[in-house]
MIDO-792925 format. One record per atom (N, C-alpha, C): y, x, z; residue in one letter. Coordinates in steps of 0.05 Angstrom, whole numbers, padded with zeros to 5 digits, always signed. Layout:
YXZA/...
//
This chain:
-01184-00614+02271M/-01164-00611+02292M/-01156-00586+02304M/-01134-00582+02291T/-01125-00555+02310T/-01110-00547+02338T/-01120-00526+02345R/-01113-00521+02362R/-01097-00491+02364R/-01072-00503+02373P/-01046-00481+02365P/-01053-00458+02387P/-01054-00430+02383V/-01065-00414+02402V/-01053-00386+02391V/-01041-00364+02405I/-01040-00330+02402I/-01059-00322+02415I/-01063-00294+02407V/-01078-00277+02414V/-01065-00251+02408V/-01063-00225+02432I/-01050-00202+02434I/-01067-00187+02441I/-01075-00161+02431H/-01083-00132+02446H/-01061-00110+02442H/-01070-00090+02458G/-01057-00067+02471G/-01071-00048+02457G/-01092-00048+02443G/-01112-00028+02444G/-01138-00032+02453G/-01157-00021+02452A/-01179-00020+02448A/-01190+00019+02456A/-01207+00016+02480G/-01214+00054+02472G/-01232+00051+02508G/-01247+00078+02509A/-01265+00088+02525A/-01247+00078+02570A/-01246+00048+02559L/-01238+00052+02592L/-01251+00037+02611L/-01246+00065+02630A/-01266+00062+02652A/-01244+00050+02678A/-01266+00024+02692R/-01253+00010+02711R/-01248+00028+02728R/-01263+00048+02735Q/-01257+00060+02766Q/-01240+00078+02757Q/-01234+00090+02737A/-01213+00109+02734A/-01184+00093+02740A/-01177+00067+02733M/-01157+00052+02724M/-01141+00046+02757M/-01120+00059+02771S/-01124+00038+02795S/-01111+00017+02786S/-01100+00002+02829G/-01102-00030+02816G/-01074-00033+02813G/-01056-00010+02814E/-01035-00017+02813E/-01025-00014+02782E/-01039+00003+02766R/-01039+00013+02749R/-01048-00022+02721R/-01062-00025+02735E/-01082-00048+02720E/-01065-00073+02723E/-01048-00077+02739R/-01031-00102+02749R/-01009-00106+02732R/-01004-00076+02726Q/-00977-00071+02705Q/-00998-00075+02671Q/-01008-00078+02670Y/-01021-00088+02640Y/-01029-00113+02641Y/-01038-00127+02669R/-01040-00153+02665R/-01009-00170+02660R/-00994-00152+02682D/-00965-00171+02686D/-00952-00170+02656D/-00957-00155+02631A/-00943-00139+02610A/-00956-00161+02589A/-00979-00158+02591L/-00993-00177+02575L/-00998-00209+02583L/-00998-00212+02598G/-00991-00244+02613G/-00962-00248+02612G/-00947-00242+02601V/-00914-00243+02601V/-00907-00238+02562V/-00921-00226+02552I/-00922-00234+02532I/-00937-00256+02508I/-00953-00267+02516V/-00972-00274+02503V/-00967-00307+02514V/-00950-00310+02539R/-00927-00335+02551R/-00915-00334+02532R/-00903-00319+02532H/-00876-00324+02512H/-00894-00337+02488H/-00909-00317+02474G/-00910-00332+02448G/-00932-00367+02445G/-00940-00371+02466Q/-00961-00403+02477Q/-00930-00420+02479Q/-00910-00404+02489E/-00884-00423+02493E/-00883-00435+02464E/-00872-00407+02444M/-00858-00410+02420M/-00871-00441+02410M/-00905-00428+02407L/-00914-00447+02391L/-00922-00479+02405L/-00916-00472+02430A/-00911-00508+02443A/-00896-00526+02440A/-00867-00504+02432Q/-00854-00512+02419Q/-00840-00524+02385Q/-00866-00514+02380G/-00863-00518+02343G/-00862-00494+02333G/-00863-00469+02341G/-00846-00459+02323G/-00880-00439+02309G/-00867-00428+02287S/-00892-00425+02271S/-00902-00397+02280S/-00930-00397+02265A/-00940-00372+02276A/-00936-00348+02261A/-00919-00349+02243V/-00915-00322+02237V/-00883-00312+02253V/-00870-00325+02262D/-00850-00329+02293D/-00866-00318+02309D/-00894-00327+02323A/-00903-00312+02344A/-00910-00298+02351A/-00919-00289+02326V/-00938-00263+02319V/-00916-00245+02324V/-00891-00248+02303T/-00869-00227+02305T/-00858-00224+02325T/-00846-00232+02344E/-00840-00242+02371E/-00861-00227+02388E/-00894-00229+02397A/-00899-00220+02404A/-00914-00185+02403A/-00901-00184+02381V/-00911-00147+02376V/-00879-00136+02378V/-00860-00155+02377R/-00834-00137+02386R/-00836-00134+02415R/-00852-00151+02428L/-00842-00151+02456L/-00869-00121+02469L/-00885-00122+02457L/-00903-00107+02455L/-00897-00072+02443L/-00872-00078+02432E/-00863-00049+02415E/-00835-00042+02445E/-00832-00059+02446E/-00814-00050+02481E/-00821-00042+02496E/-00856-00052+02502C/-00862-00046+02527C/-00879-00015+02529C/-00859+00005+02548P/-00866+00031+02548P/-00901+00043+02543P/-00918+00017+02556L/-00942+00017+02570L/-00968+00024+02544L/-00960+00015+02521F/-00958+00008+02489F/-00958+00039+02479F/-00974+00036+02461N/-00976+00062+02435N/-00954+00046+02403N/-00935+00035+02411A/-00921+00017+02393A/-00893+00024+02397A/-00873+00032+02383G/-00843+00036+02386G/-00845+00044+02413G/-00827+00041+02432K/-00818+00056+02454K/-00849+00059+02478K/-00863+00090+02474G/-00883+00096+02471G/-00891+00113+02472G/-00888+00108+02445A/-00912+00117+02422A/-00913+00146+02424A/-00940+00147+02416V/-00947+00182+02414V/-00936+00196+02388V/-00942+00221+02396Y/-00926+00245+02381Y/-00939+00261+02369Y/-00932+00270+02333T/-00947+00282+02318T/-00947+00306+02317T/-00963+00316+02307H/-00965+00351+02319H/-00939+00375+02305H/-00925+00358+02303Q/-00899+00373+02297Q/-00875+00364+02320Q/-00877+00344+02337G/-00872+00336+02348G/-00847+00315+02353G/-00855+00298+02330G/-00840+00273+02324G/-00859+00252+02327G/-00845+00228+02323H/-00854+00199+02322H/-00850+00187+02290H/-00875+00186+02289E/-00886+00159+02258E/-00896+00133+02264E/-00882+00115+02269L/-00888+00090+02266L/-00888+00078+02244L/-00911+00058+02243D/-00931+00037+02219D/-00929+00005+02233D/-00914-00008+02220A/-00925-00038+02224A/-00933-00052+02199A/-00945-00079+02207A/-00948-00094+02187A/-00944-00126+02200A/-00942-00142+02172I/-00947-00169+02182I/-00958-00179+02158I/-00969-00207+02162M/-00969-00228+02139M/-00975-00263+02146M/-00960-00269+02133D/-00968-00305+02131D/-00989-00313+02113D/-01010-00324+02131G/-01027-00341+02128G/-01028-00351+02099G/-00998-00373+02105S/-00996-00400+02087S/-00985-00395+02053S/-00978-00377+02062N/-00975-00366+02026N/-00984-00338+02022N/-01002-00316+02035R/-01010-00300+02033R/-00987-00271+02027R/-00966-00280+02038A/-00943-00267+02038A/-00940-00244+02058A/-00939-00208+02049A/-00943-00190+02068A/-00921-00179+02069A/-00914-00155+02086G/-00898-00138+02087G/-00900-00116+02107G/-00904-00094+02107A/-00910-00066+02117A/-00891-00047+02109A/-00889-00032+02134V/-00864-00001+02135V/-00896+00024+02152V/-00883+00036+02131S/-00898+00064+02154S/-00887+00091+02158S/-00890+00100+02161G/-00872+00129+02182G/-00845+00131+02182G/-00838+00110+02200V/-00807+00101+02200V/-00810+00119+02233V/-00779+00129+02231S/-00772+00141+02259S/-00743+00130+02270S/-00731+00119+02259C/-00698+00108+02270C/-00706+00078+02278C/-00723+00065+02267I/-00721+00039+02272I/-00738+00024+02298I/-00713+00015+02314R/-00723+00001+02339R/-00752-00014+02347R/-00756-00028+02326N/-00774-00046+02319N/-00785-00053+02293N/-00804-00034+02295P/-00827-00030+02269P/-00826-00053+02249P/-00832-00081+02263I/-00849-00099+02254I/-00831-00115+02246I/-00799-00119+02258L/-00784-00131+02249L/-00772-00121+02219L/-00781-00096+02214A/-00783-00079+02189A/-00791-00089+02178A/-00825-00089+02176A/-00848-00098+02164A/-00835-00137+02151A/-00823-00143+02170R/-00818-00182+02164R/-00801-00182+02149R/-00784-00170+02145E/-00760-00163+02127E/-00766-00149+02093E/-00782-00135+02099V/-00800-00124+02068V/-00807-00156+02054V/-00830-00171+02082M/-00842-00183+02071M/-00818-00212+02068M/-00800-00215+02075E/-00784-00244+02063E/-00763-00234+02047E/-00753-00209+02045H/-00735-00195+02028H/-00728-00183+02010H/-00748-00171+02009S/-00749-00149+01983S/-00775-00155+01958S/-00788-00148+01944P/-00802-00165+01922P/-00822-00142+01925P/-00823-00120+01952H/-00850-00104+01964H/-00867-00104+01970H/-00891-00100+01976V/-00915-00107+02009V/-00906-00072+02027V/-00893-00064+02024M/-00897-00038+02035M/-00875-00013+02028M/-00856-00008+02049L/-00839+00025+02041L/-00844+00041+02072L/-00843+00064+02053I/-00847+00085+02068I/-00819+00101+02086I/-00825+00117+02095G/-00797+00138+02112G/-00770+00129+02114G/-00757+00149+02096A/-00733+00143+02094A/-00727+00118+02081A/-00743+00118+02058G/-00732+00086+02045G/-00741+00068+02058G/-00755+00063+02078A/-00759+00031+02085A/-00733+00036+02109A/-00738+00059+02125E/-00699+00057+02144E/-00685+00054+02136E/-00679+00060+02111S/-00658+00057+02088S/-00647+00015+02086S/-00685+00015+02080F/-00680-00011+02068F/-00674-00041+02101F/-00686-00018+02118A/-00682-00034+02145A/-00652-00044+02157A/-00643-00021+02151F/-00609-00017+02167F/-00594-00027+02147F/-00607-00036+02122D/-00585-00052+02100D/-00593-00081+02113D/-00610-00085+02123R/-00618-00111+02129R/-00605-00111+02156R/-00594-00087+02173G/-00581-00106+02199G/-00599-00093+02225G/-00627-00086+02216L/-00637-00079+02250L/-00624-00053+02257L/-00634-00055+02281E/-00629-00031+02301E/-00634-00003+02296E/-00623+00016+02294Q/-00624+00051+02288Q/-00624+00056+02316Q/-00639+00073+02323V/-00642+00088+02346V/-00650+00119+02334V/-00639+00141+02354A/-00651+00161+02349A/-00677+00170+02356A/-00685+00196+02342P/-00711+00190+02349P/-00727+00198+02367P/-00719+00211+02393D/-00728+00214+02414D/-00730+00187+02438D/-00708+00162+02419F/-00717+00132+02439F/-00747+00134+02449F/-00761+00132+02424F/-00791+00129+02428F/-00800+00151+02457F/-00795+00174+02464A/-00812+00187+02482A/-00809+00179+02502A/-00840+00183+02520T/-00836+00187+02546T/-00852+00203+02551T/-00850+00208+02596P/-00863+00233+02602P/-00890+00231+02604P/-00894+00208+02594E/-00938+00202+02596E/-00934+00210+02572E/-00918+00194+02547R/-00931+00210+02519R/-00933+00244+02520R/-00900+00251+02524Y/-00896+00278+02519Y/-00922+00290+02532Y/-00927+00293+02559A/-00958+00306+02566A/-00979+00303+02554A/-00984+00281+02544Q/-01013+00274+02522Q/-01010+00291+02503Q/-00988+00297+02489W/-00987+00313+02461W/-00990+00338+02473W/-00985+00348+02494Q/-00971+00378+02504Q/-01007+00386+02513Q/-01022+00365+02519Q/-01055+00379+02528Q/-01068+00368+02510Q/-01064+00355+02487A/-01080+00357+02462A/-01075+00390+02443A/-01050+00392+02449V/-01038+00424+02435V/-01046+00442+02442V/-01045+00445+02477Q/-01058+00459+02490Q/-01092+00457+02485Q/-01104+00454+02477N/-01138+00447+02491N/-01142+00451+02447N/-01129+00457+02431E/-01135+00459+02407E/-01146+00441+02392E/-01147+00409+02405S/-01157+00390+02397S/-01164+00375+02380S/-01133+00375+02360G/-01129+00366+02334G/-01116+00343+02344G/-01111+00328+02323S/-01120+00301+02310S/-01133+00284+02346S/-01126+00262+02359V/-01140+00253+02374V/-01132+00224+02384V/-01146+00202+02380L/-01137+00169+02370L/-01136+00166+02400L/-01104+00158+02404D/-01107+00145+02438D/-01122+00139+02458D/-01145+00127+02444H/-01165+00115+02452H/-01191+00152+02463H/-01182+00163+02448D/-01206+00191+02449D/-01200+00215+02454D/-01183+00213+02467S/-01175+00231+02470S/-01183+00259+02495S/-01170+00283+02498P/-01194+00306+02512P/-01202+00295+02541P/-01188+00280+02559D/-01201+00260+02581D/-01208+00231+02578D/-01235+00217+02568P/-01241+00208+02563P/-01244+00182+02573P/-01239+00188+02612I/-01232+00164+02620I/-01212+00174+02638I/-01191+00169+02629D/-01161+00173+02635D/-01143+00142+02629D/-01141+00130+02627P/-01133+00099+02621P/-01109+00100+02615P/-01085+00124+02613D/-01065+00119+02600D/-01052+00136+02585D/-01087+00135+02563R/-01081+00144+02532R/-01103+00131+02521R/-01109+00107+02528K/-01127+00080+02514K/-01114+00068+02495K/-01084+00070+02497L/-01075+00051+02488L/-01066+00058+02455L/-01075+00050+02438G/-01067+00052+02414G/-01059+00034+02397G/-01061+00018+02374T/-01051-00005+02359T/-01047-00022+02386T/-01019-00042+02362V/-01018-00077+02380V/-01021-00087+02360V/-01021-00114+02374G/-01027-00133+02350G/-01019-00165+02357G/-01023-00175+02345A/-01023-00209+02353A/-01028-00230+02331A/-01039-00253+02333V/-01043-00267+02322V/-01051-00290+02324V/-01044-00320+02306A/-01040-00340+02324A/-01038-00360+02297A/-01046-00383+02306C/-01046-00412+02293C/-01028-00420+02308C/-01013-00437+02278D/-00995-00456+02295D/-01005-00494+02298D/-00992-00514+02294A/-00995-00541+02296A/-00995-00552+02279A/-00990-00533+02252S/-01001-00544+02228S/-01025-00527+02219S/-01021-00514+02221G/-01048-00499+02218G/-01053-00472+02198G/-01020-00461+02211H/-01026-00434+02195H/-01022-00415+02214H/-01038-00392+02201V/-01048-00366+02220V/-01033-00351+02202V/-01026-00337+02213A/-01008-00304+02228A/-01021-00279+02228A/-01014-00256+02219A/-01029-00236+02236A/-00998-00212+02241A/-00995-00201+02255A/-00980-00184+02254A/-00990-00154+02272A/-00987-00126+02272T/-00992-00100+02285T/-00973-00082+02276T/-00980-00068+02299S/-00949-00044+02305S/-00967-00016+02313S/-00960+00010+02305T/-00973+00026+02324T/-00960+00059+02318T/-00955+00064+02330G/-00953+00098+02340G/-00970+00120+02325G/-00999+00102+02328G/-01011+00121+02314G/-01035+00146+02328G/-01043+00159+02323M/-01060+00179+02344M/-01041+00210+02354M/-01044+00208+02383T/-01023+00233+02389T/-01042+00260+02377T/-01013+00276+02369N/-01024+00299+02349N/-01027+00296+02324N/-01023+00280+02307K/-01030+00272+02290K/-01014+00294+02260K/-01026+00300+02234H/-01006+00312+02221H/-00983+00292+02220H/-00961+00296+02215A/-00928+00285+02198A/-00949+00280+02180A/-00941+00254+02175G/-00946+00237+02150G/-00985+00227+02150G/-00992+00221+02173R/-01019+00216+02165R/-01012+00190+02170R/-01028+00164+02157V/-01022+00138+02162V/-01062+00124+02161V/-01061+00103+02183G/-01078+00095+02183G/-01074+00064+02181G/-01095+00054+02196D/-01099+00021+02189D/-01081-00007+02182D/-01059+00011+02204S/-01053-00012+02215S/-01032-00025+02191S/-01017-00006+02179P/-00996-00019+02167P/-01009-00023+02132P/-01042-00031+02131I/-01047-00034+02103I/-01055-00057+02102I/-01060-00075+02088I/-01052-00093+02085I/-01084-00099+02068I/-01101-00110+02097G/-01128-00113+02091G/-01152-00098+02103G/-01134-00065+02116A/-01149-00054+02136A/-01150-00059+02164A/-01124-00055+02167G/-01112-00074+02202G/-01098-00096+02196G/-01093-00111+02184C/-01080-00137+02189C/-01079-00146+02154C/-01092-00180+02160Y/-01086-00199+02149Y/-01090-00227+02155Y/-01088-00245+02128A/-01088-00270+02135A/-01085-00285+02114A/-01094-00313+02109D/-01101-00321+02104D/-01112-00358+02111D/-01092-00378+02109D/-01099-00407+02113D/-01139-00413+02114D/-01142-00396+02095A/-01167-00413+02079A/-01186-00400+02100A/-01194-00380+02109T/-01200-00362+02130T/-01194-00346+02148T/-01181-00342+02165A/-01164-00325+02183A/-01142-00310+02183A/-01134-00302+02209A/-01112-00277+02213A/-01125-00262+02228A/-01119-00230+02232V/-01140-00207+02233V/-01123-00187+02244V/-01129-00169+02270S/-01107-00152+02270S/-01133-00129+02288S/-01137-00103+02272C/-01148-00085+02288C/-01142-00076+02296C/-01149-00058+02313T/-01147-00029+02331T/-01165-00004+02334T/-01173+00011+02328G/-01186+00035+02331G/-01185+00045+02314G/-01208+00060+02293T/-01204+00092+02295T/-01197+00089+02256T/-01172+00093+02252G/-01156+00081+02228G/-01182+00084+02209G/-01183+00105+02196E/-01195+00113+02179E/-01218+00109+02176E/-01238+00095+02193I/-01264+00084+02195I/-01253+00049+02179I/-01234+00040+02183F/-01227+00012+02184F/-01209+00016+02160F/-01201+00039+02159I/-01190+00031+02122I/-01212+00035+02098I/-01229+00049+02102R/-01254+00059+02091R/-01264+00034+02090R/-01272+00016+02108G/-01296-00015+02109G/-01269-00032+02107G/-01243-00025+02091V/-01229-00056+02078V/-01236-00076+02109V/-01227-00066+02135A/-01239-00081+02152A/-01235-00115+02160A/-01210-00121+02152A/-01201-00142+02162A/-01198-00168+02140A/-01199-00149+02114Y/-01203-00172+02097Y/-01240-00172+02095Y/-01248-00161+02097D/-01282-00161+02102D/-01285-00178+02122D/-01271-00184+02144L/-01281-00210+02160L/-01268-00242+02141L/-01251-00236+02126A/-01237-00261+02111A/-01264-00257+02087A/-01263-00246+02078A/-01284-00253+02053A/-01321-00254+02060A/-01327-00244+02082Q/-01343-00259+02096Q/-01352-00288+02092Q/-01316-00297+02105M/-01309-00320+02112M/-01316-00342+02089M/-01304-00327+02071A/-01300-00348+02046A/-01317-00349+02031A/-01331-00321+02030Y/-01364-00321+01999Y/-01393-00324+02013Y/-01383-00318+02043G/-01405-00317+02057G/-01414-00339+02081G/-01395-00363+02075G/-01395-00376+02094G/-01399-00384+02125G/-01395-00353+02125R/-01397-00348+02159R/-01382-00358+02174R/-01381-00354+02203T/-01369-00373+02222T/-01344-00349+02229T/-01325-00356+02237L/-01302-00336+02249L/-01318-00310+02272L/-01322-00322+02285I/-01347-00301+02303I/-01363-00281+02304I/-01378-00301+02277D/-01404-00286+02269D/-01393-00267+02249D/-01374-00273+02232A/-01360-00241+02213A/-01349-00221+02223A/-01327-00232+02253A/-01320-00221+02265A/-01336-00195+02272A/-01368-00208+02296Q/-01376-00191+02294Q/-01390-00174+02282Q/-01397-00175+02254R/-01409-00164+02239R/-01385-00143+02226R/-01369-00150+02230V/-01346-00118+02223V/-01346-00096+02239V/-01346-00108+02260I/-01344-00090+02283I/-01373-00082+02283I/-01392-00091+02282F/-01424-00077+02306F/-01430-00067+02276F/-01437-00084+02245E/-01467-00081+02232E/-01430-00064+02213E/-01414-00055+02208K/-01388-00034+02198K/-01390-00025+02209K/-01363-00026+02220I/-01345-00011+02231I/-01364+00022+02252I/-01377+00001+02259Q/-01404+00023+02288Q/-01413+00046+02269Q/-01434+00032+02249P/-01452+00051+02237P/-01439+00075+02225P/-01409+00060+02216M/-01402+00090+02193M/-01377+00115+02216M/-01397+00107+02242G/-01368+00123+02267G/-01343+00106+02276G/-01340+00081+02270G/-01317+00083+02281G/-01319+00067+02311G/-01292+00071+02324T/-01290+00056+02349T/-01276+00039+02347T/-01269+00015+02357G/-01245-00002+02365G/-01256-00023+02366G/-01239-00047+02358G/-01242-00079+02357G/-01223-00102+02348G/-01218-00116+02342L/-01200-00139+02327L/-01202-00162+02337L/-01172-00173+02333I/-01177-00197+02344I/-01166-00220+02324I/-01178-00246+02322A/-01172-00262+02300A/-01179-00290+02308A/-01172-00311+02282V/-01165-00337+02292V/-01165-00341+02259V/-01180-00369+02272D/-01176-00394+02240D/-01159-00409+02251D/-01166-00429+02224R/-01138-00459+02231R/-01137-00479+02246R/-01162-00478+02248A/-01173-00491+02277A/-01170-00476+02301A/-01160-00452+02304G/-01157-00438+02332G/-01174-00440+02342G/-01205-00423+02330N/-01221-00418+02351N/-01215-00381+02343N/-01217-00373+02361V/-01215-00343+02372V/-01243-00331+02360V/-01229-00293+02358A/-01265-00283+02366A/-01242-00254+02370A/-01257-00235+02395L/-01248-00230+02402L/-01272-00184+02408L/-01279-00185+02379P/-01303-00169+02388P/-01297-00142+02396P/-01300-00123+02402F/-01303-00079+02401F/-01322-00071+02421F/-01319-00044+02402N/-01345-00047+02409N/-01341-00017+02432N/-01323-00021+02437A/-01310+00001+02461A/-01321-00004+02491A/-01312+00014+02508E/-01313+00006+02534E/-01287-00028+02549E/-01270-00023+02529G/-01250-00046+02540G/-01231-00048+02516G/-01210-00061+02515M/-01203-00075+02504M/-01175-00096+02516M/-01150-00085+02516Y/-01125-00093+02525Y/-01121-00122+02511Y/-01123-00144+02516R/-01118-00173+02514R/-01108-00201+02528R/-01103-00212+02506A/-01101-00243+02521A/-01094-00259+02499A/-01104-00285+02514I/-01099-00309+02494I/-01081-00323+02504I/-01080-00350+02492G/-01054-00370+02511G/-01056-00401+02486G/-01072-00404+02492Y/-01071-00433+02480Y/-01056-00454+02487Y/-01045-00459+02474V/-01024-00486+02479V/-01036-00505+02500V/-01025-00507+02528D/-01023-00536+02539D/-01047-00520+02562D/-01060-00495+02557S/-01082-00484+02566S/-01082-00461+02590S/-01090-00459+02605D/-01079-00426+02624D/-01093-00407+02605D/-01071-00382+02608I/-01073-00356+02598I/-01095-00336+02599I/-01118-00331+02592Q/-01129-00316+02598Q/-01129-00284+02587Q/-01135-00262+02601I/-01122-00235+02600I/-01157-00211+02608I/-01160-00203+02588G/-01178-00177+02595G/-01169-00152+02590G/-01184-00136+02610I/-01185-00107+02599I/-01217-00092+02586I/-01233-00102+02607Y/-01249-00092+02603Y/-01282-00115+02584Y/-01296-00100+02589R/-01320-00118+02572R/-01331-00145+02587R/
//
């Protein structure tokens, strides 16, 4: 029996409960609740997993609390370079864009690549040209800027800290800097799964840096036979560990359950390699896994006809 469900995340990192004001925590919980509820309603009305994760991630891109779309972090050169990927577990179709600076919603561009091109990934100007030819909204590069992200970038530059993950900023207890990748996974009433991931990357990253988020098998993967997965964390480690696909492979070839495979990826592969972060995953029965090895991960679960569950800390 399949239980339709959508799960979203807004990044994992060194979140300190005592450093988070009550008002700020309420803002995050409200945003997560509104977005996951929308996906829950789509699934309840018979919507597909692909549509649900697309819309959830688009809404996360529109929320400046998160490091994706509006509110994306700055590169070392002072710009914004965004990445996104989507995968349909019913046929393993996938699409991704990387290093884009003028597409309002990179996740929509990734879906256009998946559905209307023979390719899996497009980058930079080529991805932007394709997206605009498909009718997606173009914005000025400064559309993504926020005062909070600018201040974060300035601090990184002044401290000569080099590239820092959004959850590994110079101030390890500042909750405003822990929001990295965003993502969504879903299982619909037909038992199809899908995953979507989007990010602004790491603060003060070198222009041209690409993390795991747009790489199929690293930060995003979906296959009805196993699971849909969206990752967040130390991108280079998730790439080296092929984290999202590794979870699916453990299920396919090792016979592991979703939860067992997910735990093994984070705690037995990513963590020993020096990686921090987490993932969200769902299988075609609607089972859910949300392991992370950081202090917290912004997350929400919405089973159809059930109360929404929202979490920040362990």
